C-alpha positions as CSV (number, residue, x, y, z in Angstrom):
1,M,18.0,-6.1,28.4
2,T,16.5,-8.6,30.4
3,T,12.8,-7.7,30.3
4,F,10.8,-5.9,27.6
5,Q,7.6,-3.8,28.4
6,A,4.9,-3.4,25.7
7,Q,1.9,-1.4,27.2
8,D,0.7,-3.8,29.9
9,I,2.6,-6.8,28.8
10,T,6.0,-7.9,30.2
11,L,8.3,-10.2,28.6
12,H,11.1,-11.7,30.4
13,K,14.4,-12.8,28.5
14,L,14.9,-16.5,29.1
15,R,17.9,-16.8,26.7
16,E,19.2,-15.1,23.5
17,H,16.1,-14.6,21.1
18,V,13.7,-16.2,23.6
19,W,11.2,-14.0,25.5
20,E,8.4,-15.3,27.6
21,I,5.1,-13.8,28.9
22,E,4.5,-15.5,32.3
23,Q,1.6,-17.4,32.8
24,E,-1.2,-15.6,34.9
25,E,-4.8,-15.9,35.7
26,G,-6.8,-17.3,32.7
27,M,-3.7,-18.4,30.9
28,R,-3.3,-22.2,30.7
29,V,0.4,-22.0,29.7
30,P,3.1,-19.2,29.1
31,A,3.5,-17.4,25.8
32,R,6.9,-17.2,23.9
33,V,8.2,-14.9,21.4
34,F,11.4,-16.0,19.3
35,A,13.0,-12.6,18.3
36,S,15.9,-10.3,18.4
37,E,15.6,-7.2,20.3
38,T,15.1,-5.3,17.0
39,L,12.4,-7.7,15.7
40,L,10.7,-7.7,19.1
41,E,10.4,-3.8,19.0
42,E,8.6,-4.2,15.5
43,I,6.3,-7.0,16.9
44,A,5.3,-4.8,19.8
45,D,4.0,-2.2,17.5
46,D,0.5,-3.7,16.9
47,R,-1.7,-6.3,18.8
48,T,0.5,-9.2,18.1
49,L,1.5,-9.8,21.8
50,Q,-2.0,-9.4,23.2
51,Q,-3.2,-11.9,20.6
52,L,-0.5,-14.2,21.5
53,K,-1.3,-13.9,25.1
54,N,-5.0,-14.5,24.4
55,T,-3.9,-17.7,22.6
56,T,-2.8,-19.3,25.6
57,H,-6.5,-19.6,26.8
58,L,-7.4,-22.1,24.4
59,P,-8.2,-25.5,26.1
60,G,-5.6,-28.2,25.9
61,I,-2.9,-26.0,24.6
62,Q,0.7,-27.5,25.5
63,K,3.8,-26.1,26.7
64,Y,3.5,-22.4,25.4
65,A,2.0,-20.5,22.6
66,I,4.7,-19.4,20.2
67,C,5.3,-16.2,18.1
68,M,7.9,-16.6,15.5
69,P,10.4,-13.8,14.5
70,D,8.2,-12.6,11.6
71,G,5.1,-12.2,13.8
72,H,2.6,-9.7,13.3
73,Q,-1.2,-9.0,14.0
74,G,-3.7,-11.4,12.7
75,Y,-7.2,-12.5,12.9
76,G,-7.5,-13.6,16.7
77,F,-4.3,-15.6,16.5
78,P,-1.1,-13.7,15.3
79,V,0.5,-14.2,11.9
80,G,3.6,-16.3,12.9
81,G,1.8,-18.0,15.6
82,V,2.3,-21.8,16.6
83,A,0.2,-23.6,19.0
84,G,0.2,-27.3,19.8
85,I,-3.3,-28.2,21.4
86,D,-4.2,-31.8,22.6
87,A,-6.2,-33.6,20.0
88,E,-8.2,-35.6,22.6
89,T,-8.9,-33.1,25.4
90,G,-8.1,-29.8,23.7
91,C,-10.0,-28.0,20.7
92,I,-9.3,-26.9,17.1
93,S,-9.5,-23.1,16.0
94,P,-10.1,-22.0,12.5
95,G,-8.8,-18.5,13.2
96,A,-5.6,-20.1,14.6
97,I,-5.1,-21.7,11.1
98,G,-6.2,-18.7,8.9
99,Y,-8.8,-18.0,6.2
100,D,-6.3,-18.9,3.4
101,I,-6.0,-22.6,4.4
102,N,-2.6,-24.0,3.2
103,C,-1.4,-20.8,1.9
104,G,2.2,-22.0,1.3
105,V,5.2,-21.9,-1.2
106,R,6.6,-24.3,-4.0
107,M,10.1,-24.0,-5.4
108,V,11.0,-25.4,-8.9
109,K,14.6,-25.7,-9.9
110,T,16.1,-25.3,-13.4
111,N,19.6,-25.9,-15.0
112,L,19.6,-22.3,-16.4
113,D,21.9,-19.8,-14.9
114,Y,21.3,-16.0,-14.5
115,G,23.2,-15.3,-17.8
116,D,20.6,-17.4,-19.7
117,V,17.7,-15.2,-18.5
118,K,19.5,-11.8,-19.1
119,G,17.8,-9.9,-21.8
120,L,14.6,-12.0,-21.6
121,E,13.2,-10.7,-18.3
122,Q,10.4,-8.8,-19.8
123,E,9.3,-11.6,-22.2
124,L,9.4,-14.0,-19.4
125,V,7.4,-11.8,-17.0
126,D,4.8,-11.1,-19.6
127,A,4.5,-14.8,-20.5
128,L,4.1,-15.8,-16.9
129,Y,1.6,-13.1,-16.1
130,D,-0.5,-14.3,-19.3
131,A,-0.2,-17.9,-18.3
132,V,-1.2,-17.9,-14.7
133,P,-4.4,-16.1,-13.8
134,C,-4.1,-13.7,-10.9
135,G,-6.0,-11.1,-8.9
136,L,-9.3,-11.2,-7.2
137,G,-11.9,-13.8,-8.6
138,A,-9.3,-14.7,-11.5
139,G,-10.1,-18.0,-13.4
140,G,-8.0,-21.1,-13.2
141,V,-5.8,-23.0,-15.7
142,V,-8.1,-25.9,-16.0
143,K,-11.9,-26.2,-16.3
144,T,-13.5,-28.3,-13.6
145,D,-16.9,-29.5,-12.6
146,M,-18.2,-30.2,-9.2
147,D,-17.1,-34.1,-9.5
148,T,-13.7,-32.9,-10.3
149,I,-13.4,-30.7,-7.3
150,D,-14.5,-33.4,-5.2
151,E,-11.8,-35.7,-6.5
152,I,-9.2,-32.9,-6.1
153,L,-10.5,-32.2,-2.6
154,E,-10.0,-35.9,-1.8
155,V,-6.8,-36.8,-3.3
156,G,-4.9,-33.4,-4.1
157,P,-2.3,-33.2,-6.9
158,R,-2.4,-36.7,-7.5
159,W,-5.4,-35.7,-9.7
160,A,-3.2,-33.3,-11.6
161,V,-0.6,-36.2,-12.2
162,D,-3.0,-38.6,-13.1
163,N,-4.4,-36.2,-15.7
164,G,-1.1,-35.5,-17.3
165,Y,0.1,-32.5,-15.3
166,G,3.5,-33.2,-13.8
167,V,5.2,-36.4,-12.6
168,K,5.2,-38.6,-9.6
169,H,8.3,-37.0,-8.3
170,D,6.4,-33.8,-7.8
171,L,4.4,-35.5,-5.3
172,L,7.3,-37.2,-3.4
173,T,8.7,-33.8,-3.0
174,T,5.4,-32.2,-1.5
175,E,4.7,-32.0,2.1
176,D,2.7,-35.1,3.0
177,E,3.1,-36.1,-0.7
178,G,0.4,-33.6,-1.4
179,Q,-2.5,-35.4,0.4
180,R,-4.2,-35.2,3.7
181,P,-5.9,-38.7,3.9
182,E,-8.6,-37.2,6.5
183,A,-9.9,-34.9,3.9
184,D,-13.8,-35.1,3.7
185,P,-15.2,-33.3,0.6
186,S,-18.8,-34.0,1.8
187,K,-18.0,-31.4,4.8
188,V,-17.1,-28.7,2.1
189,S,-20.2,-26.8,1.3
190,D,-21.4,-26.3,-2.4
191,K,-20.9,-22.7,-2.2
192,A,-17.1,-23.3,-1.3
193,K,-16.8,-25.7,-4.1
194,Q,-18.4,-23.4,-6.6
195,R,-16.0,-20.7,-5.5
196,G,-13.0,-22.9,-6.0
197,K,-14.3,-24.6,-9.2
198,N,-12.9,-22.0,-11.8
199,Q,-9.8,-21.0,-9.6
200,V,-7.6,-24.4,-9.8
201,G,-4.4,-23.0,-11.0
202,S,-4.5,-19.2,-9.9
203,L,-2.3,-16.9,-7.8
204,G,-5.2,-14.9,-6.2
205,S,-4.2,-11.4,-4.8
206,G,-2.6,-9.9,-1.8
207,N,0.8,-11.0,-0.8
208,H,0.6,-13.9,-3.4
209,F,3.3,-14.2,-6.1
210,L,5.2,-15.9,-8.7
211,E,8.9,-15.2,-8.9
212,V,11.7,-16.1,-11.0
213,Q,14.9,-15.8,-8.8
214,R,18.6,-16.7,-9.0
215,V,20.8,-18.3,-6.3
216,T,23.1,-15.6,-4.9
217,D,24.7,-17.2,-1.9
218,V,25.3,-20.6,-0.6
219,F,25.6,-21.1,3.2
220,D,25.7,-24.9,3.4
221,E,27.3,-26.6,0.5
222,P,26.4,-30.2,1.4
223,V,22.8,-29.5,2.0
224,A,22.6,-27.3,-1.1
225,K,23.9,-30.3,-3.1
226,A,21.5,-32.4,-1.7
227,Y,18.8,-29.9,-2.7
228,G,20.4,-29.6,-6.2
229,L,21.0,-25.9,-5.7
230,E,24.3,-24.0,-6.7
231,P,25.5,-20.3,-7.1
232,G,23.9,-18.6,-10.2
233,Q,21.0,-21.2,-10.8
234,V,17.6,-19.9,-11.9
235,V,14.8,-21.3,-9.5
236,V,11.0,-20.2,-9.6
237,L,9.0,-19.7,-6.3
238,I,5.2,-19.9,-6.1
239,H,3.4,-18.5,-3.2
240,C,-0.4,-18.8,-3.0
241,G,-3.1,-20.9,-1.2
242,S,-6.9,-22.4,-1.2
243,R,-8.3,-19.3,-2.9
244,G,-12.1,-18.7,-2.5
245,L,-12.6,-22.3,-1.5
246,G,-10.4,-22.1,1.6
247,H,-11.7,-18.7,2.6
248,Q,-15.3,-20.1,2.3
249,V,-14.5,-23.2,4.5
250,C,-13.1,-20.9,7.2
251,T,-16.0,-18.4,7.2
252,E,-18.5,-21.0,7.4
253,Y,-17.2,-23.1,10.2
254,L,-16.2,-20.1,12.2
255,R,-19.9,-18.9,12.3
256,K,-21.0,-22.6,13.0
257,I,-18.6,-22.8,16.0
258,E,-19.5,-19.5,17.3
259,Q,-23.3,-20.4,17.3
260,R,-22.8,-24.0,18.5
261,H,-20.2,-23.7,21.2
262,Q,-21.0,-20.5,22.9
263,G,-20.0,-22.0,26.3
264,L,-16.4,-22.3,25.0
265,L,-16.4,-19.1,23.4
266,Q,-17.5,-17.2,26.5
267,Q,-14.4,-18.6,28.3
268,L,-12.0,-17.2,25.4
269,P,-10.9,-13.3,25.5
270,D,-11.3,-12.8,21.8
271,R,-14.4,-14.2,19.7
272,E,-11.9,-14.5,16.9
273,L,-10.4,-17.5,18.5
274,A,-13.7,-19.5,18.4
275,A,-12.8,-23.1,18.8
276,A,-14.6,-26.4,18.5
277,P,-13.8,-29.0,21.4
278,A,-12.0,-32.1,20.3
279,G,-14.1,-35.0,19.6
280,S,-17.2,-32.8,18.9
281,Q,-19.0,-33.2,15.7
282,L,-18.0,-29.7,14.6
283,A,-14.2,-30.3,15.2
284,E,-14.4,-33.6,13.1
285,D,-16.4,-31.7,10.4
286,Y,-14.0,-28.8,10.3
287,Y,-10.9,-30.9,10.3
288,G,-12.2,-32.9,7.3
289,A,-13.2,-29.8,5.4
290,M,-9.8,-28.1,6.3
291,C,-7.7,-31.1,5.1
292,A,-9.8,-31.1,1.9
293,A,-8.9,-27.4,1.2
294,I,-5.2,-28.4,2.2
295,N,-5.5,-30.8,-0.9
296,F,-7.0,-28.2,-2.9
297,A,-4.2,-25.7,-2.4
298,W,-1.4,-28.2,-3.1
299,T,-3.3,-28.9,-6.4
300,N,-3.5,-25.2,-7.0
301,R,0.2,-24.6,-6.7
302,H,0.9,-27.7,-8.7
303,L,-1.0,-26.6,-11.7
304,I,0.6,-23.2,-11.5
305,M,4.1,-25.2,-11.6
306,H,2.7,-27.0,-14.9
307,Q,2.2,-23.5,-16.4
308,V,5.6,-22.3,-15.4
309,R,7.2,-25.2,-17.1
310,M,5.0,-24.6,-20.2
311,V,6.1,-21.0,-20.3
312,F,9.9,-21.8,-19.8
313,E,9.6,-24.4,-22.7
314,D,8.1,-21.6,-24.9
315,V,10.6,-19.1,-24.0
316,F,13.7,-21.2,-24.1
317,D,12.6,-23.5,-26.8
318,E,13.4,-26.8,-24.8
319,D,11.3,-29.4,-23.1
320,W,11.0,-28.7,-19.4
321,E,12.7,-31.8,-18.5
322,V,15.7,-30.8,-20.5
323,L,15.7,-27.6,-18.6
324,G,15.8,-29.3,-15.3
325,M,12.7,-27.9,-14.0
326,D,12.4,-30.4,-11.1
327,H,10.3,-29.7,-8.2
328,L,12.5,-28.9,-5.1
329,Y,9.6,-28.9,-2.5
330,D,6.1,-27.4,-1.4
331,V,5.5,-26.7,2.2
332,A,2.4,-25.1,3.8
333,H,2.4,-22.2,6.3
334,N,-1.2,-21.8,7.2
335,I,-2.3,-25.2,8.5
336,G,-3.7,-27.4,11.2
337,K,-2.5,-31.0,11.3
338,K,-2.6,-34.0,13.8
339,E,1.0,-34.6,14.7
340,V,2.8,-36.5,17.5
341,H,5.1,-34.4,19.8
342,S,6.8,-35.1,23.0
343,I,5.1,-33.3,25.9
344,N,7.0,-33.9,29.4
345,G,8.8,-37.0,27.8
346,E,5.5,-38.5,26.7
347,D,4.3,-38.7,23.0
348,R,1.0,-37.1,22.6
349,E,-1.2,-36.4,19.5
350,L,-1.8,-32.6,19.1
351,F,-3.5,-30.3,16.6
352,V,-0.6,-28.3,15.6
353,H,-1.8,-24.8,14.6
354,R,0.7,-23.1,12.2
355,K,-0.5,-19.7,11.1
356,G,2.2,-17.8,9.2
357,A,4.7,-20.6,10.4
358,T,6.5,-23.3,8.4
359,R,6.9,-26.8,9.2
360,A,10.7,-27.4,9.7
361,F,11.3,-31.2,10.6
362,P,15.0,-32.0,11.1
363,A,17.1,-34.8,9.5
364,G,16.1,-38.2,10.2
365,H,12.4,-37.3,10.8
366,P,10.2,-40.0,9.1
367,E,7.9,-37.4,7.5
368,V,10.9,-35.7,5.6
369,P,10.9,-37.0,1.9
370,R,13.4,-39.8,1.5
371,E,15.7,-37.9,-0.8
372,Y,16.2,-35.1,1.9
373,R,15.9,-37.3,5.1
374,E,19.6,-37.3,5.8
375,V,19.8,-33.5,5.7
376,G,16.4,-32.3,6.8
377,Q,13.2,-30.8,5.3
378,P,13.5,-27.9,2.9
379,I,12.1,-24.6,4.3
380,I,11.2,-21.9,2.0
381,I,11.1,-18.6,3.5
382,P,10.2,-15.5,1.0
383,G,11.3,-11.9,1.6
384,S,10.1,-8.9,-0.3
385,M,10.2,-8.2,-3.9
386,G,13.5,-6.2,-3.3
387,A,15.2,-8.3,-0.6
388,G,15.3,-11.9,-1.7
389,S,14.3,-15.1,0.0
390,Y,15.8,-18.0,1.6
391,V,15.9,-21.8,1.6
392,L,16.7,-23.4,4.8
393,C,16.7,-26.9,6.2
394,G,15.0,-28.2,9.4
395,G,17.1,-27.5,12.4
396,A,17.8,-30.0,15.2
397,E,16.1,-28.0,17.8
398,S,12.7,-27.6,16.1
399,M,11.2,-30.6,17.7
400,N,12.3,-29.6,21.1
401,I,11.3,-25.9,21.3
402,S,8.9,-24.9,18.3
403,F,6.6,-28.1,17.6
404,G,8.9,-28.5,14.5
405,S,8.3,-25.1,13.2
406,T,10.1,-21.8,12.1
407,A,9.1,-18.5,10.4
408,H,7.3,-18.3,7.1
409,G,8.5,-15.1,5.6
410,A,9.9,-11.4,6.4
411,G,6.3,-10.5,8.1
412,R,4.7,-7.2,7.7
413,L,5.8,-3.9,9.1
414,M,2.7,-1.8,8.1
415,S,-0.8,-2.5,6.9
416,R,-2.0,-2.4,3.4
417,T,-3.9,0.8,3.9
418,Q,-0.7,2.5,5.4
419,A,1.4,1.1,2.4
420,K,-0.8,2.5,-0.3
421,K,-0.7,5.8,1.5
422,Q,3.2,5.9,1.5
423,Y,3.9,4.2,-1.8
424,W,2.9,4.7,-5.4
425,G,2.8,1.4,-7.4
426,G,4.4,2.7,-10.6
427,D,7.4,4.3,-8.6
428,V,8.0,0.9,-6.9
429,Q,8.0,-1.0,-10.1
430,R,10.4,1.6,-11.8
431,D,12.8,1.7,-8.8
432,L,12.9,-2.0,-8.7
433,R,13.8,-2.3,-12.3
434,E,16.3,0.6,-12.6
435,Q,18.0,0.1,-9.3
436,Q,17.9,-3.7,-8.8
437,Q,17.0,-5.2,-12.3
438,I,13.8,-6.9,-11.0
439,Y,10.9,-6.8,-13.4
440,V,7.5,-6.8,-11.7
441,K,4.1,-7.2,-13.4
442,A,0.9,-6.9,-11.4
443,E,-2.8,-6.4,-12.1
444,S,-2.6,-2.9,-10.4
445,G,-0.4,-0.5,-9.0
446,A,-2.1,-0.7,-5.7
447,T,-1.1,-4.3,-5.4
448,V,2.6,-3.3,-6.0
449,A,2.3,-0.5,-3.4
450,E,0.9,-3.1,-0.9
451,E,3.8,-5.1,-1.4
452,A,6.6,-2.7,-1.6
453,P,9.9,-3.8,0.0
454,G,9.7,-1.3,2.7
455,V,6.4,-2.6,4.2
456,Y,8.1,-5.9,5.3
457,K,10.6,-6.7,8.2
458,D,14.2,-7.7,7.5
459,V,14.1,-11.2,6.2
460,D,17.9,-11.5,6.9
461,E,17.2,-10.8,10.6
462,V,14.2,-13.3,10.7
463,V,16.6,-16.0,9.3
464,R,19.4,-15.1,11.7
465,V,17.2,-15.7,14.6
466,S,15.9,-19.0,13.1
467,K,19.6,-20.2,12.7
468,E,20.7,-19.2,16.2
469,L,17.8,-21.0,17.7
470,G,18.5,-24.0,15.8
471,I,15.1,-24.3,14.4
472,G,16.1,-23.8,10.7
473,T,19.5,-23.5,9.1
474,P,20.2,-21.3,6.1
475,V,21.3,-23.2,2.9
476,V,21.0,-20.6,0.1
477,R,19.7,-17.2,-0.5
478,V,17.9,-16.4,-3.6
479,F,17.3,-13.0,-5.2
480,P,14.3,-11.9,-7.6
481,I,14.8,-11.7,-11.5
482,C,11.2,-11.1,-12.2
483,N,7.9,-11.2,-10.2
484,V,4.2,-11.5,-11.0
485,K,1.7,-10.1,-8.4
486,G,-2.0,-10.9,-8.0
């Protein structure tokens, strides 16, 4: 197959797993989809390709708009989308970053193996569910006031470490060491701060989860050794974001941008791509507020990690340090950041928008934590509750073809509404436990139905494409033991 037709959009195959929508009137650059033919068929089922094409109309966009192999329809900008936009002459688009600013993943290691957990799965999942607030509007694990929220927005999880939650190493193994220095708490509204004030250390709802896992496969032994991962080892994966605070920041700035920059909005094919011109007051204000929400989300996951450590101490009657519960890495997959990339041989500062896409910096990149710099940045790609997840390392080609990015997960195949029509939560829980020995606990059966394994793409195929493109190399595969859903 050398071309692929999806309604009125034609994609041309440039090489294996790389498909291009050619530039035409109104498009400032072409668009590219990184996918196998199987995944491309699934991506074409909704409005993903049209949304990707629309993205190419954003002022200042460089090289091409990208859809990762886990792509699906989002708000204006597809989930799985990446765009590098000139930070001086371009724009910044809240919809291309998402409502859940710095939704991301954090992995914690242990020195336990699967045999140590067998027989304790129900106790463990119950204790984690009790210790970590989850669901819509759930409270946090610490009580904060507005002054504390301002500090968290400014310095991120350093606040947590300074107050006895975790250790310095936890910061060193977080993307950007857990702090965006451009954060400006004064640009976050009181309403947003009030929404976040009682949610620091909470999972939220939707596809967010807390999962105890075991390493089942090692694909790259030297890198796995550098990451401290080995077969049979128990790890914990945390997936959540900036909760109501981040949602409020996105909502408010979208409305402001729509009102103040009508001229730019009228040039775009979709109002949901509303953008503030680089250098404008609103662009500066939104960037400061978004960076503050990024810091909030890193703190949120950090405090959940603290609760996980406390639960393991109780269940296994050992200090978390004795249990080897070191932090592997925390990486965002809904984020907009100023980064320097090579465009036609010239270094340029870009607003790199990643929405449902993970930073994937290769070995040697100065922003990779020192202890991983020789092998590349850890990339954590969650799959469904029944399929397992992956740890990858940044691939050598990522800086050349994807603005240092790869996929962020399996990607949805069906909407939440469709999922609830097709699946019954209790049946999903029972089948996972009886057939795969996976213990799932959630606030409601509807949540489990929405996240049933069958509603997601094949994560193995997503990772295969990433590997063959050279943007993310598989290190280990992990499989669920127990899962807490919001």
